[in-house]
C-alpha positions in Angstrom: 233.0 117.8 141.4 233.6 114.8 143.7 230.8 112.3 144.6 230.9 110.3 147.2 229.0 107.1 147.3 227.6 104.8 150.5 227.0 101.4 149.2 224.5 99.4 151.3 225.4 95.5 151.9 222.8 93.2 153.1 223.4 89.2 153.7 220.0 87.3 152.1 219.4 83.9 152.6 217.8 81.6 150.2 214.3 81.6 150.9 211.4 82.4 149.5 209.0 85.1 150.3 205.8 86.5 149.5 206.1 90.4 149.3 203.0 91.2 146.8 203.6 94.8 146.6 202.1 95.7 143.6 204.3 98.6 141.3 202.0 100.4 138.4 203.7 99.4 134.8 203.6 103.1 133.8 205.4 104.5 136.9 208.6 104.9 135.0 207.4 105.3 131.6 206.6 109.2 131.5 210.1 109.9 132.6 212.1 107.4 130.6 213.2 110.0 128.0 213.5 112.9 130.3 216.9 114.8 129.9 217.6 115.6 133.5 220.9 117.0 134.5 223.2 114.5 136.5 226.1 114.9 139.0 229.1 113.1 137.6 232.8 112.8 138.3 235.3 113.8 135.9 238.0 112.0 134.5 240.3 114.9 136.1 238.9 114.7 138.9 240.6 113.0 142.3 239.2 110.1 143.8 237.5 109.3 146.8 237.1 106.2 148.8 233.5 105.2 149.5 232.5 104.2 152.7 231.1 101.1 152.9 228.3 99.9 155.4 230.2 96.7 157.7 228.6 93.6 156.9 229.3 90.0 158.5 230.9 87.4 155.9 228.2 85.9 154.0 227.7 82.4 154.3 225.2 82.9 151.4 224.0 85.0 148.6 224.9 88.8 149.3 223.3 91.5 147.6 224.7 95.0 147.3 223.1 98.4 146.0 225.2 101.2 144.3 223.9 104.4 144.5 224.1 106.1 140.7 223.8 110.1 140.1 219.8 111.4 141.2 217.8 111.2 137.8 220.0 109.0 136.2 217.1 106.6 136.2 219.6 103.5 134.8 218.0 101.1 132.5 220.3 98.4 131.7 223.7 97.2 133.0 226.6 95.3 131.5 229.5 94.2 134.0 233.0 94.3 132.2 236.3 93.6 133.0 238.5 94.7 136.1 235.8 95.8 138.0 234.1 97.9 135.5 230.2 98.0 135.0 228.7 99.9 132.6 225.0 101.1 132.9 222.7 103.4 130.8 221.8 106.5 132.4 218.9 106.9 130.2 217.3 109.8 132.3 220.5 112.1 131.6 221.6 110.8 128.3 224.7 109.4 129.1 226.4 106.2 129.6 227.6 105.3 133.4 230.4 103.8 134.7 231.0 102.0 137.9 234.4 101.1 139.1 233.6 98.7 141.9 237.3 98.9 143.1 236.8 102.8 144.3 232.6 102.6 144.5 232.9 105.7 142.2 230.8 106.5 139.3 231.5 108.5 135.9 229.2 109.6 133.1 230.0 110.1 129.3 227.6 112.3 127.1 226.3 110.5 124.1 225.0 113.5 122.3 222.0 115.8 122.2 219.1 113.9 122.1 220.5 110.7 124.0 218.1 108.3 125.5 220.0 105.1 125.7 218.3 102.2 126.6 220.6 99.0 126.5 223.8 98.2 126.5 226.5 95.3 126.5 230.2 94.7 125.9 231.1 93.5 122.5 233.6 91.1 121.5 236.1 94.0 121.6 235.5 95.2 125.3 233.8 98.1 125.0 230.5 99.2 125.9 227.8 99.1 122.9 224.6 101.1 123.3 220.8 101.1 121.5 219.9 104.7 121.8 216.1 105.7 121.3 217.0 109.1 121.5 219.4 109.3 118.5 217.9 106.5 116.4 221.6 104.8 116.8 223.8 102.3 117.9 226.3 103.5 119.5 230.1 102.6 120.8 232.3 103.7 123.5 235.8 103.8 123.6 236.7 102.5 126.9 240.1 103.9 126.9 239.7 107.3 125.4 235.8 107.7 125.7 235.4 108.5 122.0 231.7 107.8 121.3 230.8 106.6 117.5 227.6 107.0 116.5 226.1 104.6 113.5 222.7 106.0 112.8 219.9 104.3 111.5 219.1 104.5 107.8 216.9 108.1 107.3 214.0 106.6 106.0 213.4 104.2 109.0 211.8 106.9 111.1 211.7 106.3 115.2 212.1 103.1 115.9 212.3 103.3 120.0 215.3 101.0 120.0 215.8 98.2 122.7 218.4 96.0 122.7 221.5 94.4 121.3 223.9 91.1 120.9 226.7 90.1 118.5 226.3 87.2 116.9 229.3 84.7 116.6 230.3 86.6 113.5 230.8 89.8 115.1 227.6 91.3 113.6 225.3 93.5 116.1 222.0 92.5 116.0 218.8 94.9 117.6 215.5 95.4 118.4 213.5 98.6 118.0 210.0 98.3 120.1 208.3 100.5 116.9 208.2 96.8 114.6 211.5 96.5 113.6 214.8 94.3 114.5 218.2 95.2 112.2 221.9 94.4 112.5 225.0 96.3 112.2 228.6 95.2 110.7 231.0 97.5 112.8 233.5 96.6 110.3 231.9 98.6 107.4 229.5 100.7 109.3 226.5 99.1 107.3 223.4 99.2 109.3 220.5 97.4 108.1 217.0 96.9 109.1 214.1 94.6 108.6 210.3 95.0 109.4 209.2 92.4 112.3 206.2 90.4 112.3 203.1 91.5 113.9 204.6 94.8 113.8 205.4 96.6 117.0 207.0 94.7 120.1 210.5 93.6 119.4 212.4 94.0 122.6 214.7 91.5 124.1 217.8 89.9 122.1 220.3 87.0 122.8 222.8 84.8 121.1 222.6 81.0 121.8 225.5 78.9 122.5 225.0 77.5 118.7 225.2 81.2 117.1 221.4 81.2 117.0 219.5 84.7 117.3 216.6 85.2 119.2 214.3 87.8 119.9 211.1 88.6 122.0 208.1 90.6 121.4 206.6 92.1 123.9 203.2 93.5 121.5 203.4 90.6 119.3 203.6 88.0 122.4 206.1 85.8 120.6 209.5 85.3 120.2 211.7 84.6 116.5 214.4 83.0 115.5 216.4 85.3 113.0 218.0 84.0 109.8 221.5 85.3 110.0 222.1 85.4 106.3 218.8 86.4 104.9 217.6 88.4 108.1 214.4 86.9 108.1 212.7 86.5 110.9 210.5 83.1 111.9 208.2 83.1 114.9 207.9 80.8 117.7 204.5 80.8 119.3 204.3 80.4 123.1 201.6 78.5 124.7 199.8 81.0 126.3 198.3 83.6 124.3 199.0 87.5 124.6 201.5 86.3 127.4 203.9 89.6 126.3 207.2 88.0 126.1 209.6 90.7 127.0 213.2 89.1 127.4 215.0 86.1 126.2 218.1 84.1 127.1 219.9 80.8 126.3 221.0 78.7 129.1 224.0 76.1 128.1 222.2 73.7 126.2 220.8 76.0 123.9 217.1 76.2 125.7 215.6 79.7 124.9 214.3 81.3 128.8 211.5 84.1 128.3 210.0 86.6 131.0 206.2 86.6 130.0 205.4 89.9 131.2 201.6 90.0 131.0 201.3 86.2 132.1 203.5 86.2 135.2 205.1 83.0 134.0 208.7 82.3 132.8 209.1 79.8 130.2 211.6 78.2 128.2 211.5 76.8 124.8 214.1 73.6 123.7 214.8 74.1 119.8 216.0 70.5 119.8 212.2 68.8 120.7 210.5 72.2 119.4 208.9 72.2 123.1 207.5 74.6 125.6 207.2 74.5 129.3 206.0 77.7 131.5 206.0 78.3 135.0 204.1 81.0 137.1 206.2 83.2 139.8 205.3 83.6 143.3 203.2 86.1 144.7 199.7 87.4 143.8 200.6 89.8 140.7 204.0 88.4 139.5 205.3 91.0 136.6 208.5 89.7 135.6 210.3 91.7 133.5 214.2 90.6 132.8 215.2 87.1 132.1 218.9 86.1 132.8 220.5 82.5 132.8 223.8 82.2 135.0 226.8 79.8 134.3 225.1 77.1 136.5 221.9 77.6 134.2 219.9 78.8 137.2 217.3 81.2 135.7 217.2 84.9 137.5 214.4 87.4 136.8 213.5 90.6 137.9 209.8 91.1 139.3 208.0 94.1 139.3 205.2 92.7 141.1 207.3 91.5 144.6 210.1 94.4 144.1 212.3 91.3 143.9 215.0 89.8 142.0 213.7 85.5 141.7 216.2 82.9 141.4 214.6 79.6 139.3 215.7 76.6 139.9 215.1 74.4 136.1 216.1 71.0 138.1 213.9 71.1 140.7 212.2 73.5 139.5 211.7 75.7 142.6 211.7 79.6 142.9 213.4 81.8 145.5 212.9 85.6 146.0 215.4 88.3 147.4 213.1 91.2 148.3 215.3 94.6 147.1 215.8 97.3 150.2 214.9 100.1 148.0 211.3 100.5 147.0 210.1 100.3 143.1 213.5 99.4 142.1 212.1 98.7 138.8 214.9 96.1 137.6 214.4 96.5 133.9 217.7 94.2 132.6 219.5 91.5 134.3 223.3 90.4 133.2 226.2 88.9 135.0 229.5 87.2 135.0 230.5 84.3 136.9 229.6 84.4 140.7 227.3 87.9 140.1 224.1 89.0 138.8 223.7 92.3 137.9 220.6 94.4 137.6 219.8 98.4 136.8 217.2 99.7 139.2 215.6 102.3 137.0 213.3 103.4 139.6 215.5 104.1 143.0 218.9 105.2 140.7 221.1 102.5 141.8 222.6 99.4 140.8 222.4 95.7 142.5 224.3 92.9 142.6 223.6 89.5 143.8 226.8 87.9 144.5 226.1 84.2 144.4 229.5 82.8 146.4 229.9 80.1 143.6 
């Protein structure tokens, strides 16, 4: 079976916009754990060169969309080496692989009942998945496509696994919205689970340059720093009550950036001074979901309220909004590599990249 992918390319300027289209926060939740079938290309099938839309040489950021199989509902995305981009096909229970040199996608089944949420590339170069359907951490060998499953302890119950990060000792830390966070030692295959303060809510998680691990609690409206030895979590309260801290990401200085889903703000915490600062996103109804800090310490967010990717310059304290061509794209996670910022359009069955040109 062949899949021909048509790529949309847009030359975009760094200008602020005020698109105020309102997107329902629950528009995707109803189908988030469905097991719809997906059209995939298998390893033994021939490649077909995709047709490309012509575009002028960009003078600024270039936005490009990559369709993925219908029903994939890609939740998280992780660019890897050699033009490969991994994504979680939550709707079909598979791991997706986009080869940007051929613009072809290929799906790898993760197991009966799989509903993958997060994906990151580990220090071993392999994609690691937090799978809510399997209630397990999953590793896929990028060469052989062998799937290895690390189940959570049987007495843990359903945890609604979310995202993961590796610390500098090679330990994988993860979150579960049902009220847990945990760690996996890949060498021995041991999984430990801890109860989160305030119960439900642990969501985004990331590792700071000094090796500290922080997670955000959406339902609990706090972020926490984890003691890597004991596993204990120290809560750090944000200035705005009930702000809905959703995802976290460090910058090169070790400051922790937070997307505030309920409050429509982006916040930063400085561990050195223990001080906070917050900014409201542009638009009448901002709903920042994902946050990512690029190699220049520019902060990127996805905004459901304006159906856009938002760039924030912390030095100038200015926002630039890049409207997404696909309606209700619902970018739930952002990752990147030098010169590229990637998002997964869960509502549009597409991946999107902004090539920053720097």
